[in-house]
C-alpha positions in Angstrom: -11.2 16.2 14.1 -9.8 16.0 17.5 -6.4 17.1 18.8 -3.5 14.7 18.9 -3.0 12.1 21.5 0.0 11.9 23.9 3.3 10.7 22.5 2.7 7.2 23.8 -0.3 6.9 21.4 2.0 7.3 18.5 4.5 4.8 20.0 1.7 2.2 20.2 0.8 2.7 16.6 4.4 2.5 15.4 5.0 -0.6 17.5 1.8 -2.3 16.2 2.7 -1.5 12.6 6.1 -3.1 13.2 4.4 -6.2 14.7 2.0 -6.4 11.7 5.0 -6.4 9.3 6.6 -9.1 11.3 3.5 -11.2 11.3 3.1 -10.8 7.5 6.7 -12.2 7.1 5.8 -15.1 9.4 2.6 -15.8 7.5 4.6 -15.9 4.2 7.0 -18.4 5.8 4.2 -20.6 6.9 2.2 -20.6 3.7 5.4 -21.3 1.6 6.4 -24.2 3.9 2.9 -25.6 3.6 2.3 -25.2 -0.1 5.8 -25.2 -1.7 7.0 -22.6 -4.1 4.7 -23.6 -7.0 1.4 -23.3 -5.1 2.6 -20.3 -3.3 3.3 -18.8 -6.8 -0.3 -19.6 -7.7 -1.6 -17.7 -4.6 0.7 -14.8 -5.5 -0.6 -14.8 -9.1 -4.2 -14.8 -7.8 -3.4 -11.8 -5.6 -1.8 -10.1 -8.5 -4.7 -10.4 -11.0 -7.3 -9.4 -8.4 -5.0 -6.6 -7.2 -4.9 -5.2 -10.7 -8.7 -5.4 -10.8 -9.1 -3.6 -7.5 -6.7 -0.9 -8.6 -8.6 -0.3 -11.9 -11.9 -0.2 -10.1 -10.9 1.6 -6.9 -10.8 5.3 -6.2 -8.1 5.2 -3.5 -10.5 7.1 -1.3 -8.0 7.2 1.6 -5.8 9.6 -0.4 -8.8 11.9 -0.9 -9.4 11.9 2.8 -5.8 12.8 3.5 -5.7 15.4 0.8 -8.9 17.3 1.5 -9.9 16.7 5.1 -7.0 18.9 6.5 -8.1 21.8 4.2 -11.7 21.5 5.3 -10.6 21.5 8.9 -8.4 24.4 8.3 -11.4 26.3 7.1 -13.5 25.2 10.1 -15.6 22.7 8.2 -15.3 19.8 10.5 -18.7 18.4 9.4 -17.5 18.4 5.8 -14.3 16.4 6.8 -16.5 13.8 8.5 -18.8 13.6 5.5 -15.7 13.1 3.3 -14.8 9.9 5.3 -18.4 8.6 4.8 -18.3 9.2 1.1 -14.9 7.5 0.7 -16.2 4.4 2.6 -19.4 4.3 0.5 -17.5 4.6 -2.8 -15.0 1.9 -1.9 -17.8 -0.4 -0.7 -19.6 -0.1 -4.0 -16.4 -0.7 -5.9 -15.7 -3.8 -3.9 -19.2 -5.2 -4.6 -18.9 -4.5 -8.4 -15.4 -6.1 -8.4 -16.7 -9.2 -6.7 -19.2 -9.7 -9.5 -16.6 -9.2 -12.1 -14.3 -11.7 -10.4 -17.1 -14.3 -10.3 -18.1 -13.8 -13.9 -14.5 -13.7 -15.3 -13.2 -16.4 -12.9 -16.0 -18.8 -13.8 -14.5 -18.9 -17.4 -10.8 -18.6 -16.6 -10.1 -19.2 -12.9 -9.9 -23.0 -12.7 -7.9 -23.5 -15.9 -5.5 -20.7 -15.2 -4.7 -21.6 -11.7 -4.8 -25.3 -12.4 -6.7 -25.8 -9.1 -10.1 -27.1 -8.0 -12.1 -24.1 -6.8 -10.2 -21.6 -9.0 -13.1 -19.2 -9.0 -13.3 -19.3 -5.2 -9.6 -18.7 -4.9 -9.8 -15.6 -7.1 -12.8 -14.3 -5.2 -11.1 -14.8 -1.9 -7.9 -13.1 -3.2 -10.0 -10.2 -4.3 -11.6 -9.9 -0.9 -8.1 -9.2 0.5 -7.8 -6.2 -1.7 -11.4 -4.9 -1.5 -11.5 -5.0 2.3 -8.0 -3.6 2.3 -9.2 -0.5 0.4 -11.9 0.1 3.1 -9.3 -0.4 5.8 -7.1 2.2 4.2 -9.9 4.7 4.6 -10.3 3.9 8.2 -6.6 4.2 8.7 -6.5 7.6 7.0 -9.3 8.9 9.3 -7.6 7.5 12.4 -4.3 9.0 11.5 -5.7 12.5 10.8 -7.2 12.4 14.3 -3.9 11.1 15.6 -5.9 8.2 17.0 -3.0 5.8 16.7 -4.4 3.4 19.2 -7.4 2.6 17.0 -5.2 2.5 14.0 -2.8 0.1 15.8 -5.6 -2.3 16.9 -7.1 -2.6 13.4 -3.7 -2.9 11.7 -2.7 -6.0 13.6 -5.9 -8.0 13.2 -5.5 -9.3 9.6 -1.9 -10.4 9.8 -2.6 -12.0 13.2 -5.5 -14.0 11.8 -3.4 -15.1 8.8 -0.6 -16.4 11.0 -2.9 -18.4 13.3 -4.9 -19.8 10.3 -1.8 -20.7 8.3 -0.2 -22.3 11.3 -3.2 -24.5 11.9 -3.3 -25.7 8.3 0.4 -26.3 8.3 0.2 -28.4 11.5 -2.8 -30.3 10.0 -0.8 -31.1 6.9 -3.1 -29.2 4.5 -1.5 -28.8 1.1 -4.2 -27.4 -1.1 -4.6 -23.8 -2.1 -8.3 -23.0 -1.3 -8.1 -23.1 2.6 -5.1 -20.8 2.6 -6.9 -18.4 0.2 -9.9 -18.4 2.5 -7.7 -17.4 5.5 -5.9 -14.8 3.3 -9.1 -13.0 2.2 -11.1 -13.6 5.3 -8.5 -12.0 7.5 -9.0 -8.7 5.7 -12.7 -8.9 5.9 -12.6 -9.6 9.7 -10.2 -6.6 10.2 -12.5 -4.3 8.2 -15.7 -5.4 10.0 -14.1 -5.0 13.5 -12.7 -1.6 12.6 -16.0 -0.3 11.3 -18.1 -1.7 14.1 -15.7 -0.6 16.8 -15.2 2.8 15.2 -18.9 3.5 14.9 -19.9 2.3 18.4 -17.1 4.2 20.1 -17.3 7.3 17.9 -13.6 7.0 17.0 -14.3 6.7 13.2 -15.3 10.3 12.2 -18.3 9.8 9.8 -21.1 12.2 9.0 -23.5 13.6 6.4 -23.2 16.7 4.3 -21.2 15.7 1.3 -23.5 17.8 -1.0 -22.3 20.9 0.8 -18.7 19.9 0.3 -19.2 19.2 -3.4 -21.0 22.5 -3.9 -18.0 24.3 -2.5 -15.1 22.2 -3.9 -16.8 20.0 -6.5 -14.7 20.8 -9.5 -11.5 20.3 -7.6 -12.7 17.1 -6.0 -13.8 15.6 -9.3 -10.5 16.5 -10.9 -8.6 15.0 -8.0 -10.7 11.8 -8.2 -10.2 11.5 -12.0 -6.5 12.0 -11.8 -6.2 9.8 -8.7 -8.2 7.0 -10.2 -6.0 6.9 -13.3 -2.9 7.2 -11.2 -4.1 4.5 -8.9 -4.8 2.2 -11.8 -1.3 2.7 -13.2 0.1 2.3 -9.6 -1.7 -1.0 -9.3 -0.1 -2.0 -12.6 3.3 -1.2 -11.0 2.5 -3.1 -7.8 1.0 -6.2 -9.4 1.9 -6.1 -13.1 5.2 -7.9 -12.8 3.8 -10.9 -10.9 0.8 -11.1 -13.3 2.9 -10.9 -16.4 5.4 -13.4 -14.9 2.5 -15.8 -14.3 1.7 -15.7 -18.0 5.2 -15.9 -19.6 6.8 -18.1 -16.9 5.9 -20.8 -14.4 4.2 -20.4 -11.1 7.5 -21.5 -9.5 9.1 -18.4 -11.0 6.2 -16.3 -9.7 6.7 -17.9 -6.3 10.4 -17.1 -6.3 9.7 -13.5 -7.3 6.9 -13.2 -4.8 9.2 -14.5 -2.0 12.0 -12.1 -3.0 9.6 -9.2 -3.1 8.3 -10.0 0.4 11.7 -10.4 1.9 12.9 -7.2 0.3 9.9 -5.7 2.1 12.1 -5.9 5.2 12.9 -2.3 4.3 9.2 -1.6 4.7 9.1 -3.6 7.9 11.6 -1.1 9.4 10.2 2.1 7.8 6.4 1.7 7.3 5.5 2.6 10.9 7.5 5.8 10.5 5.8 6.6 7.2 2.4 6.1 8.7 3.2 8.9 11.2 4.8 11.4 8.7 2.4 11.0 5.7 -0.3 13.1 7.3 2.4 15.7 8.3 3.3 16.0 4.6 -0.3 16.7 3.6 -0.8 19.2 6.4 2.5 20.9 5.6 1.4 21.3 2.0 -2.0 22.7 3.2 -0.3 25.5 5.1 1.2 27.0 2.0 4.6 27.5 3.6 6.8 26.1 0.9 10.1 26.6 2.8 8.8 24.7 5.9 7.4 22.0 3.7 10.8 21.6 1.9 12.6 21.3 5.2 10.1 18.7 6.4 10.7 16.6 3.3 14.5 16.8 3.7 14.3 15.7 7.3 12.0 12.7 6.3 14.6 11.6 3.8 17.4 11.9 6.3 15.5 10.1 9.0 14.6 7.3 6.5 18.2 6.6 5.5 19.3 5.1 8.8 16.7 2.4 9.0 17.0 1.8 5.2 20.7 1.1 5.5 20.2 -1.1 8.5 17.5 -3.2 6.7 19.7 -3.5 3.6 22.6 -4.7 5.7 20.3 -7.3 7.3 19.1 -8.5 3.9 22.6 -8.7 2.4 24.0 -10.6 5.4 21.2 -13.0 6.1 18.8 -13.0 3.2 20.2 -16.0 1.4 20.1 -18.1 4.6 16.5 -17.1 5.2 15.6 -18.1 1.6 17.2 -21.5 2.3 15.0 -21.8 5.4 11.9 -20.8 3.5 12.2 -22.7 0.2 15.1 -25.1 0.8 17.4 -26.3 -2.0 18.8 -23.9 -4.6 18.1 -20.3 -3.6 19.6 -18.5 -6.6 16.2 -18.1 -8.4 15.0 -15.9 -5.5 18.3 -14.5 -4.3 19.2 -12.5 -7.4 15.8 -10.7 -7.7 15.9 -10.1 -3.9 19.0 -7.9 -4.3 17.5 -5.9 -7.2 14.2 -5.4 -5.4 16.1 -4.4 -2.2 17.6 -1.5 -4.2 14.2 -0.6 -5.7 12.4 -0.5 -2.3 15.2 1.5 -0.7 14.8 4.2 -3.3 11.0 4.2 -3.0 11.1 4.6 0.8 13.9 7.2 0.9 11.6 9.4 -1.3 8.3 8.2 0.2 7.2 11.8 0.6 7.1 12.4 -3.2 3.5 11.1 -3.9 1.7 12.7 -0.9 3.6 16.0 -1.4 2.7 16.1 -5.0 -1.0 15.4 -4.3 -1.0 17.9 -1.4 0.5 20.5 -3.8 -2.3 19.8 -6.4 0.1 18.1 -8.8 -2.2 15.2 -9.5 -1.5 15.5 -13.2 2.2 15.0 -12.5 1.4 11.9 -10.4 -0.5 10.5 -13.3 2.3 11.1 -15.7 4.9 9.5 -13.4 2.7 6.5 -12.9 2.1 6.1 -16.6 5.8 6.2 -17.3 6.5 3.7 -14.5 3.7 1.4 -15.5 4.8 1.4 -19.2 8.4 0.6 -18.2 7.3 -2.1 -15.9 5.0 -3.8 -18.4 7.4 -3.4 -21.3 10.4 -4.4 -19.2 8.7 -7.5 -17.7 7.5 -8.7 -21.1 11.0 -8.2 -22.5 13.1 -9.5 -19.7 11.0 -12.1 -17.8 10.8 -14.4 -20.8 14.6 -14.7 -20.7 15.6 -14.0 -17.1 12.5 -15.1 -15.2 12.2 -13.6 -11.7 15.4 -11.6 -12.1 14.2 -9.9 -15.2 10.9 -9.0 -13.6 12.8 -7.5 -10.6 14.9 -5.4 -12.9 11.8 -4.1 -14.6 10.5 -3.1 -11.2 13.7 -1.2 -10.4 13.5 0.8 -13.6 9.8 1.6 -13.0 10.6 2.9 -9.5 13.5 5.1 -10.7 11.2 6.8 -13.3 8.3 7.2 -10.8 10.4 8.7 -8.0 12.5 10.8 -10.3 9.6 12.5 -11.9 7.6 13.1 -8.7 10.5 14.3 -6.6 11.7 16.7 -9.3 8.3 18.2 -9.8 7.7 18.6 -6.0 11.1 20.2 -5.3 10.7 22.5 -8.3 7.3 23.7 -7.2 8.5 24.3 -3.6 11.6 26.1 -4.8 9.4 28.6 -6.7 7.1 29.2 -3.8 9.5 29.2 -0.9 9.4 32.2 1.4 12.7 33.9 2.3 12.1 33.7 6.1 9.4 31.2 7.0 8.0 31.7 10.5 8.4 29.3 13.3 4.7 29.2 13.7 4.3 28.0 10.2 6.8 25.2 10.9 5.0 24.2 14.0 1.7 24.1 12.2 3.2 22.0 9.4 4.5 19.2 11.7 2.2 19.4 14.7 -1.4 20.3 13.6 -3.7 21.6 16.2 
C-alpha cells in the first residue's frame, strides 16, 4: 500500500474523528430529549441485543487486515494485502446478511413484546443495520489507515454521526415521540456511510481491493485460520463485554434504568472523544512495530502511547467530574442520581481501558490471540455474573461496577502477557532504524 501522506493528512483525520465524537454526543442529547429516558432505554436495549448478535456472527475482519497486511507488505506481497481487504469485506457482508435474517425471524416472535413498541421487529432490524454496516466500515477504516489515507478515513467517519444529528434534530423539531423513526435514522446513517465509502473508494482507487486470496491462504492458511478462530471467539466475548450489561439490565430492570446506564456510558465516552482520534493513528503503528520483531522498540512505543494518553485522559476526567452532573440535568432533567453514580464508575473503567489501549493490538500483533481469548472470557464472565448479581439490587450503578471489574481483568491479563513477551524478546541495543520502521513505516 502507498506511502504515508503529509502531516496535514493525519491532522485532518484526527480533527474529523473528534468532530464525529462530538456529533455522537449531540445526537444522544437530541434523541434523549425527544424520546425521554424510557424510550431512549428501549433504543439502547435494541442496540445491545443486536450488537451481541453482530459480535457473535462477525469475524472482526478489520483486525485481520491490520494484523496480516503489514506482514504481507513487508514480504513484498502487495497483491495479497489488497486481496485480504476484499476477503474481509466479503466475509463481513455475508455475516451481515445472515444476521439480518436471524433478526427478522427472532424479532418476529420476540421484538414487539419485548420492546413494547409497534414495529418492534423493524426497530431491531434497523438497530442491527447500525452494527452490520459498522463492521464493514471498520474494514474500510483499517485499509485507509494502513495506507495512511487519513483524508478518506476522515470523510467516511463523519458521515454517519452527521446524518444522525440532522435526522434526530428534524424529528425533535417536528415533535416526533415514537421509537421507529429514530431507529430508522440510527441504522440508516451507518448504511449511508458504508455505501458512500465503498463507492467512493472503488471509483477513486483509494480502497485497496484485489484478488488472489487463494495464494495468501496457501502461504499463510494455517495461521490465518487460527487467528480467525481465536479472533471470532474473542470478538464474541468482547461483544458480550460491550453490550452484555445493557442487555442484561434490560431484562432484570426497567428501560428507564437502561436509559440511565446508556446515558452514563455515553457521557463517560468523553474520554474516548478526547483520545479516540489519537488511537486511530497509533493502532497501526502498534501492529507494524510488532511486525518488525524489534521487541525493545515496540516496548518503548507502548510506553510512550501510555504516557501520551494520560494527559487527555486526566483532562477529560476533570471535565466529567466538574460538569457531568449539570450536563445530565440538561439531558434528562429532574433527579440525576440514577445516571450520575454509574457515570463516575464508568469514567474510571474507560480511563483504564484507554490508558492501556495498546494491549489488544499488541497481543494480536505478537500472535498472542489465545491470550486475547482468555482475557475476553474472564472479562465477559465477570461482566455477566456481576451484572446479574448487582443490577437486580443496584440498577445502573451495579451494571457500571460490573463493567469496571471486567475491564480490570481484561486489561490486566493482556498487558501482563504483552510486557512479559516483550521483556523476553527485547534486544540489548535496538537500532535506530528499527525504531524508525516501527513508528513510521515506508
